[in-house]
N, C-alpha and C positions, 0 to 999 in steps of 0.2 A: 493238303488243300484246306482252305478256310471258307466258312460261310458267315456272312454278316447276319446277325439276328436283330430284328426290329419288330416292335409291337406298338400299336397306338394306345395300348393299355398301360404303358410306362411313359415317362416324360421324354420329350424330344431331347436329343443331346444338345448341350449348350456350347459345344465347341466341335473341333474336328476329330470326333471319335464316334464309335458305334456303341449302341446300348450293350451289345455283347458280340463275341466272336466264338463260333463253334469250329473246332478243329478236331477231327477224329471223334473220340468220345468225351472230349473235354470242352466245357463251356466257361469262358472268361467273361464275367459280367463287370462292366464299368461301374465306378462309384455312383451310387444313387443318392440323391438328396431329396428332401421333402417337397417335391413339386407334385401337385395333383394333375395327372395327365388330362383329366376332363376339362380343366380350366386353364392349364398351363401356369397356374399361380402357386407361389410358395404357400405352404401350410404355416400359419403362424399360431402361436399359442404356447403350449407347454412343450418341454422336451419330449414328453410322452407322445404328444400329437405328432411331432416331427418324426420320431422313431417309428411309430406305427405306419406313417405314410411311406417312409423309406422301405420298410419291410414289405409293404404291399407292392411297391414298385419292383423290388427284387423278385417277389413271387410272380408278378406279371411277366417279367423277362424269362424267368425259369420255365414257366408253363408254356410260353410261346415257343420255346425250343424243345419242349417235351421232357423237361426235367422237373424234379420236385426238391423241396428243401432237404429231403433224405439223401439226395445226390451231392449235396454241397460238401466239399472236403476242406475248403480254406476260406476264411472270412477276414477282412480287415475293416475295423471300425475306427473312424476318425471322429474325434470330439473336439468341440471348441473349448471345453472345460471338463477336466476330469471329475468335477463334482456331479456331472450328469451320468457318470458310469453306472450307478446302481439302477436308476430308472430305465436307462437304455438297455442294460443287461437283462432286466426283468422282461421287457417287451420282446427283445431279441430271443430270449430263452423260450418264450411261448410259441415260437415258430419251429422249434426243434424238439423232438420227443426223446431220442436216444442217439447213441453213436455220434456224438457231437463233432462238428468240424474243428480242425485246428483254427486258432484265431489269435490275433493281437488287437489290442485297443490302444490307440495313442491319442494324446492331446496335441493339437496343432495350433499355430498362431492364427490361422484363418482358413475358412472353407469357402467354396464358390457361393456367391450370392449371400454371404454372411450367415449361412445356416449353422446350426449347432451340431449336426450329425450327418455323416456320409458313410455309406457302407458299400464295399465291393466284395465279390465272391468268385470262387472257382468251383465248378461242379464237374463230376465225372460219372458217366454211365458205365455200368458193368463191372 
């Protein structure tokens, strides 16, 4: 059985998908982009500003489902340019203390709304 996870503290989906789906003890979080949920506007500025907003959005979805970053087991990071890797990696790393999740980071031709970073995650309780 699956439960749809929704929080007003993360951006509204921009397509036919859920912010996250909970099934059993596993939470599947859709890719988050740097939209400020309070204004529904894209964060513009540096790649660091974008990455911080994406991580805040991920955290909001995690918390709304009763999960923490410590529960994350898999992350996928999509970048518009691999030159952004080190700055995004530094910000991303500040949200994890130890027992880091598995991860891949890939550069792609384009991302929704022409953002520079999108991150999805899978978390498990127990």
